[in-house]
C-alpha positions as CSV (number, residue, x, y, z in Angstrom):
1,X,182.2,178.2,24.2
2,X,180.4,178.1,27.6
3,X,178.5,174.9,26.7
4,X,181.8,173.2,25.8
5,X,183.4,174.2,29.2
6,X,180.4,173.0,31.0
7,X,180.3,169.7,29.2
8,X,184.1,169.1,30.1
9,X,183.5,170.1,33.7
10,X,180.5,167.7,34.1
11,X,182.8,165.0,32.6
12,X,185.4,165.8,35.3
13,X,182.9,165.8,38.1
14,X,181.4,162.5,37.0
15,X,184.9,161.0,36.7
16,X,185.9,162.0,40.1
17,X,182.6,160.8,41.7
18,X,183.0,157.6,40.1
19,X,186.6,157.2,41.6
20,X,185.2,158.3,44.9
21,X,182.7,155.7,45.1
22,X,185.1,153.0,43.5
23,X,187.2,153.6,46.7
24,X,184.3,153.3,49.1
25,X,183.1,150.0,47.8
26,X,186.3,148.2,47.8
27,X,186.3,145.2,50.2
28,X,188.7,145.3,53.1
29,X,188.2,141.9,54.7
30,X,189.9,138.9,53.5
31,X,189.6,135.4,54.8
32,X,192.6,133.0,55.0
33,X,190.7,130.0,53.6
34,X,188.5,129.4,50.5
35,X,186.7,126.6,52.2
36,X,186.5,125.1,55.9
37,X,186.9,121.3,56.6
38,X,185.4,120.5,60.0
39,X,186.7,117.1,61.2
40,X,184.2,115.5,63.6
41,X,187.0,114.5,66.0
42,X,187.7,118.2,66.5
43,X,185.8,120.4,69.1
44,X,186.0,123.4,66.8
45,X,187.8,124.7,63.7
46,X,188.8,128.4,63.2
47,X,189.8,130.6,60.3
48,X,191.2,134.1,60.2
49,X,189.5,137.4,59.1
50,X,192.0,140.2,58.2
51,X,190.9,143.8,57.7
52,X,193.3,145.0,54.9
53,X,191.7,148.5,54.9
54,X,192.8,151.4,56.8
55,X,189.2,152.1,58.2
56,X,187.7,150.2,61.1
57,X,184.7,147.7,60.1
58,X,182.4,145.3,61.8
59,X,182.6,141.8,60.7
60,X,179.6,139.7,61.1
61,X,179.7,135.9,60.7
62,X,177.1,133.2,60.6
63,X,176.5,129.7,59.1
64,X,173.5,128.6,56.9
65,X,172.4,125.8,55.0
66,X,172.2,127.5,51.8
67,X,168.4,127.7,51.6
68,X,166.2,130.7,51.3
69,X,164.7,130.6,54.7
70,X,167.8,130.3,57.0
71,X,165.8,131.2,60.2
72,X,163.6,128.1,60.2
73,X,166.5,125.8,59.5
74,X,169.3,127.1,61.5
75,X,172.2,124.6,61.4
76,X,173.7,123.3,64.9
77,X,176.8,125.5,64.9
78,X,178.0,128.4,66.8
79,X,180.1,130.8,65.4
80,X,182.2,133.4,67.8
81,X,182.6,136.3,67.7
82,X,179.4,136.6,65.7
83,X,180.3,140.2,65.4
84,X,183.7,141.7,65.7
85,X,185.1,145.0,65.5
86,X,188.3,145.2,63.5
87,X,190.4,148.4,63.3
88,X,192.5,148.9,60.1
89,X,195.0,146.0,59.3
90,X,193.7,144.0,62.2
91,X,193.3,140.4,62.4
92,X,190.5,138.5,64.2
93,X,190.1,134.5,64.8
94,X,186.7,133.1,63.9
95,X,185.8,130.1,65.9
96,X,183.1,127.5,64.7
97,X,181.8,124.7,67.0
98,X,179.4,122.0,66.3
99,X,176.6,121.0,69.1
100,X,177.2,117.2,68.3
101,X,173.9,116.4,66.8
102,X,171.5,117.3,64.1
103,X,173.7,116.3,61.0
104,X,174.1,112.8,59.3
105,X,176.7,110.6,60.8
106,X,177.3,108.3,57.6
107,X,178.3,111.0,55.2
108,X,179.6,114.4,54.8
109,X,177.4,117.6,54.9
110,X,178.1,121.0,53.4
111,X,176.8,124.4,54.8
112,X,177.8,127.9,54.0
113,X,179.9,130.2,56.1
114,X,179.2,133.9,55.6
115,X,181.6,136.8,56.8
116,X,179.9,140.4,56.0
117,X,182.0,143.6,56.3
118,X,179.8,146.3,57.8
119,X,181.8,149.7,57.2
120,X,181.4,152.6,59.7
121,X,178.7,155.4,58.9
122,X,180.3,157.3,56.1
123,X,180.1,161.1,55.7
124,X,177.3,162.7,53.8
125,X,177.1,161.7,50.0
126,X,179.5,158.7,50.5
127,X,178.3,155.5,49.2
128,X,178.7,152.7,52.0
129,X,178.1,148.9,51.0
130,X,178.1,145.8,53.2
131,X,180.1,143.3,51.3
132,X,179.6,139.5,52.1
133,X,182.1,136.7,51.5
134,X,180.7,133.3,51.5
135,X,182.4,130.0,51.5
136,X,181.7,126.3,51.9
137,X,181.9,124.5,55.4
138,X,182.2,120.9,55.1
139,X,181.4,118.7,58.0
140,X,182.8,115.2,58.3
141,X,181.6,112.7,61.0
142,X,184.1,110.5,62.5
143,X,184.5,107.1,61.1
144,X,183.9,107.8,57.4
145,X,185.5,105.3,55.1
146,X,187.6,106.3,52.1
147,X,189.8,109.2,51.3
148,X,188.1,112.4,50.4
149,X,191.2,113.4,48.3
150,X,190.3,110.2,46.1
151,X,186.6,110.9,45.7
152,X,186.8,112.7,42.2
153,X,188.7,109.8,41.0
154,X,186.1,107.5,42.4
155,X,183.1,109.1,40.4
156,X,181.5,106.9,37.9
157,X,180.7,108.1,34.5
158,X,178.5,106.6,31.7
159,X,176.3,107.3,28.7
160,X,172.8,106.4,29.4
161,X,169.6,107.4,27.2
162,X,171.6,109.9,25.2
163,X,172.9,111.6,28.5
164,X,176.0,111.6,30.5
165,X,175.3,110.2,33.8
166,X,177.5,110.5,36.8
167,X,177.3,108.9,40.3
168,X,179.2,109.7,43.4
169,X,179.7,106.5,45.4
170,X,181.5,108.1,47.9
171,X,180.7,109.6,51.5
172,X,182.2,112.9,50.3
173,X,181.1,116.0,48.2
174,X,182.9,116.3,44.8
175,X,183.3,120.2,43.6
176,X,183.9,120.3,39.9
177,X,184.6,123.4,37.5
178,X,185.0,123.6,33.9
179,X,183.4,120.5,32.8
180,X,183.8,119.7,29.0
181,X,182.7,116.7,26.9
182,X,184.0,116.3,23.3
183,X,183.1,113.9,20.4
184,X,186.2,114.3,18.0
185,X,186.6,118.0,18.0
186,X,183.1,119.1,18.7
187,X,182.0,120.2,22.3
188,X,178.9,118.4,23.2
189,X,178.7,119.2,27.1
190,X,179.9,122.3,28.6
191,X,179.1,123.3,32.3
192,X,180.9,126.0,34.5
193,X,180.6,124.3,37.8
194,X,178.9,121.4,39.6
195,X,179.0,119.8,43.2
196,X,177.9,116.2,43.6
197,X,176.6,115.1,47.1
198,X,177.6,111.8,48.6
199,X,175.6,109.1,46.9
200,X,174.1,111.6,44.0
201,X,173.2,110.4,40.7
202,X,173.0,113.2,38.1
203,X,172.3,113.2,34.4
204,X,173.6,116.0,32.0
205,X,172.2,116.3,28.5
206,X,174.6,116.2,25.5
207,X,174.0,118.6,22.6
208,X,174.3,115.6,20.2
209,X,173.5,112.2,21.5
210,X,175.2,109.3,19.9
211,X,178.2,109.2,17.8
212,X,181.1,107.4,19.5
213,X,183.0,107.8,22.8
214,X,182.8,111.0,24.8
215,X,186.1,112.5,25.8
216,X,185.4,114.1,29.4
217,X,187.5,116.8,31.0
218,X,187.0,118.5,34.3
219,X,188.7,120.2,37.3
220,X,188.2,119.3,40.9
221,X,188.7,121.4,43.8
222,X,190.2,119.6,46.6
223,X,190.3,120.2,50.5
224,X,193.1,122.8,50.2
225,X,191.3,124.7,47.4
226,X,193.7,123.4,44.8
227,X,192.6,122.7,41.3
228,X,193.3,118.9,39.8
229,X,192.5,118.1,36.1
230,X,190.9,114.9,35.4
231,X,190.1,112.9,32.1
232,X,187.8,110.1,31.2
233,X,186.8,108.4,28.2
234,X,183.2,107.3,28.3
235,X,182.1,105.1,25.5
236,X,179.1,103.1,26.8
237,X,176.8,102.4,29.8
238,X,179.5,100.6,31.4
239,X,181.0,102.8,34.2
240,X,184.2,104.7,33.4
241,X,186.4,106.3,36.0
242,X,188.6,109.6,35.4
243,X,192.3,109.7,36.0
244,X,194.4,112.7,37.2
245,X,196.2,114.3,34.5
246,X,199.5,116.2,34.4
247,X,198.6,120.2,34.1
248,X,201.6,120.6,32.1
249,X,200.3,118.5,29.3
């Protein structure tokens, strides 16, 4: 009888502790954008950080190139304020400024903006976790030719040496998710996500080379974070381009 009571009490205590910890690790910081586009004609760009929680937090912001050693390759950008104190339900504008040199002038560059939530010191036995949000920052120099919204449609797809090859001939990055290639009804290519840099050529192995045309489908993420569906029929080493499809079909 006593052991049964203790087991029930233990389960209740564990459940209560788990609920307490879950509350403590909920992120309060929300960004008002999923990506930042920096037009080279602008002196600066900005985004808003919102503390949706009730407690005060510190928001630390910085930009890096995505490499492991961020200290030795600091990008030529300034973020202000780099550290901001946000009371509950407060908003803060984060400004990003480019020094004017250090990045290519003939193509788009991609970097990473990180905003890390640093909670106040908790009470004893409370779990406090610093949660970081990371989004892409695209820098576009002035005078680039072409429309970035057409970049996904300009990709060139072909079958070469039993693999699917894609070339990005544009000056812009193309972000894709849910790439799928089918021959008849069989899936021979499947990737969750991929980003192609300007001028990049990439080959993707097919599960079963040969055997007729490849029906390719993917989703591209545009400047506004919206998803656009594309489809292409790739039959040979002659380049094919995808066309935008109606999401309702």
